[in-house]
C-alpha positions as CSV (number, residue, x, y, z in Angstrom):
1,X,-47.8,11.0,-15.6
2,X,-45.2,11.7,-18.2
3,X,-43.3,14.0,-15.8
4,X,-42.9,11.2,-13.2
5,X,-41.7,8.7,-15.9
6,X,-39.2,11.2,-17.2
7,X,-37.8,11.9,-13.7
8,X,-37.6,8.1,-13.1
9,X,-35.7,7.6,-16.3
10,X,-33.2,10.4,-15.5
11,X,-32.6,8.9,-12.0
12,X,-32.1,5.4,-13.5
13,X,-29.6,6.7,-16.1
14,X,-27.7,8.7,-13.5
15,X,-27.4,5.6,-11.2
16,X,-26.2,3.5,-14.1
17,X,-23.6,6.1,-15.2
18,X,-22.2,6.4,-11.6
19,X,-21.5,2.7,-11.6
20,X,-19.6,3.0,-14.9
21,X,-16.8,5.3,-13.8
22,X,-13.4,4.7,-15.3
23,X,-10.9,2.7,-13.2
24,X,-8.2,4.6,-11.4
25,X,-4.9,4.9,-13.4
26,X,-1.5,6.3,-12.9
27,X,0.9,7.7,-15.5
28,X,3.8,5.2,-15.7
29,X,6.4,7.9,-16.2
30,X,5.3,9.8,-13.1
31,X,5.3,6.6,-11.0
32,X,8.8,5.8,-12.2
33,X,10.1,9.3,-11.3
34,X,8.5,9.0,-7.8
35,X,10.2,5.6,-7.2
36,X,13.5,7.0,-8.3
37,X,13.2,9.9,-5.8
38,X,12.4,7.4,-3.0
39,X,15.5,5.5,-4.0
40,X,17.7,8.6,-3.5
41,X,16.2,9.5,-0.1
42,X,18.1,8.6,3.1
43,X,16.3,5.6,4.5
44,X,18.2,5.0,7.7
45,X,18.4,1.2,8.3
46,X,16.8,0.2,5.0
47,X,14.3,0.9,2.3
48,X,12.1,-1.1,0.0
49,X,9.6,-0.2,-2.8
50,X,7.4,-1.7,-5.3
51,X,4.4,-1.3,-7.6
52,X,1.0,-1.8,-6.1
53,X,-0.5,-5.2,-6.3
54,X,-4.2,-6.0,-6.7
55,X,-6.0,-6.8,-3.5
56,X,-7.3,-10.1,-4.9
57,X,-3.7,-11.2,-5.9
58,X,-2.3,-10.5,-2.4
59,X,-5.2,-12.4,-0.8
60,X,-4.7,-15.4,-3.1
61,X,-1.0,-15.6,-2.4
62,X,-1.5,-15.4,1.4
63,X,-4.3,-18.0,1.2
64,X,-1.7,-20.2,-0.5
65,X,0.9,-19.6,2.3
66,X,3.1,-17.4,0.1
67,X,4.0,-14.0,1.7
68,X,3.6,-11.2,-0.8
69,X,5.5,-8.0,-1.2
70,X,9.2,-7.2,-0.4
71,X,11.2,-8.3,2.6
72,X,14.5,-7.1,4.1
73,X,16.5,-9.6,6.2
74,X,18.8,-7.7,8.4
75,X,22.5,-8.8,8.6
76,X,22.4,-8.3,12.4
77,X,19.3,-8.1,14.6
78,X,18.6,-4.5,15.4
79,X,16.2,-2.2,17.3
80,X,14.3,0.1,15.0
81,X,12.4,3.3,15.7
82,X,9.8,3.8,13.0
83,X,8.7,2.4,9.7
84,X,7.3,5.0,7.2
85,X,5.1,3.9,4.3
86,X,4.3,6.3,1.5
87,X,2.5,5.8,-1.8
88,X,1.9,7.6,-5.1
89,X,-0.4,7.3,-8.1
90,X,-3.5,6.1,-6.3
91,X,-6.1,7.8,-4.2
92,X,-5.7,5.1,-1.5
93,X,-3.6,2.1,-0.9
94,X,-3.7,-0.6,1.8
95,X,-0.3,-0.7,3.4
96,X,0.8,-4.0,5.0
97,X,4.0,-4.1,7.2
98,X,5.3,-7.4,8.7
99,X,7.9,-7.4,11.5
100,X,9.8,-10.5,12.7
101,X,11.8,-10.1,15.9
102,X,13.9,-12.5,17.8
103,X,10.8,-13.3,19.9
104,X,7.7,-13.0,17.7
105,X,6.2,-12.0,14.3
106,X,3.3,-9.7,13.6
107,X,1.7,-7.7,10.8
108,X,-0.4,-4.6,10.6
109,X,-2.5,-3.2,7.7
110,X,-3.5,0.5,7.4
111,X,-5.6,2.3,4.7
112,X,-3.4,5.1,3.4
113,X,-4.5,8.2,1.5
114,X,-1.5,8.7,-0.8
115,X,-1.8,12.5,-1.0
116,X,-1.5,12.7,2.8
117,X,2.2,11.7,2.8
118,X,4.1,9.1,4.8
119,X,2.3,7.0,7.5
120,X,4.2,5.7,10.5
121,X,3.9,2.1,11.7
122,X,5.2,2.5,15.2
123,X,2.9,0.0,16.8
124,X,4.5,-2.9,14.8
125,X,7.9,-2.2,16.3
126,X,8.2,-4.0,19.6
127,X,11.0,-4.2,22.2
128,X,12.7,-7.2,20.5
129,X,15.6,-7.2,18.1
130,X,14.2,-7.0,14.5
131,X,15.5,-9.7,12.1
132,X,13.3,-9.0,9.1
133,X,10.8,-6.4,7.8
134,X,8.3,-7.0,5.0
135,X,5.9,-4.7,3.2
136,X,3.3,-4.6,0.5
137,X,1.1,-1.9,-1.0
138,X,-2.1,-2.9,-2.7
139,X,-5.5,-1.7,-3.8
140,X,-8.4,-3.0,-5.9
141,X,-6.9,-2.2,-9.3
142,X,-3.2,-2.5,-8.5
143,X,-2.6,1.2,-9.3
144,X,0.4,3.2,-8.1
145,X,3.6,2.5,-6.3
146,X,4.7,2.4,-2.6
147,X,7.9,2.9,-0.6
148,X,9.0,2.0,2.9
149,X,11.8,3.6,4.9
150,X,13.0,1.9,8.1
151,X,14.6,4.2,10.7
């Protein structure tokens, strides 16, 4: 009987400890260096970057009708080829890209593994002339940074 109770106690403690893992963090100096390298890269039509937001904050802003993230308004409508989203300092990040053309607006969200490199958002780029591009990177804890290059 004691053996069963001991095994049950170990299983219970292990399950409690698994639920108490430390939240994901990123070294601020490493994040700053990564953002600076993105700023120096050739971005083509344009680039934008920012620190990750918390998922709950993004949802709250959008529920209130306030677009979150960063937006580029182009001086002249243009056709674009690709939008590349990359991130750093987090295991995963949800990448949201919003495109407004001369005929419609649309958004797409993808889950990105930061270690896998840049992800392309070709499906959001339609045949119309693009007038603005918005982007946001977010995850549960608001950890890390993101960058977008528009080509």
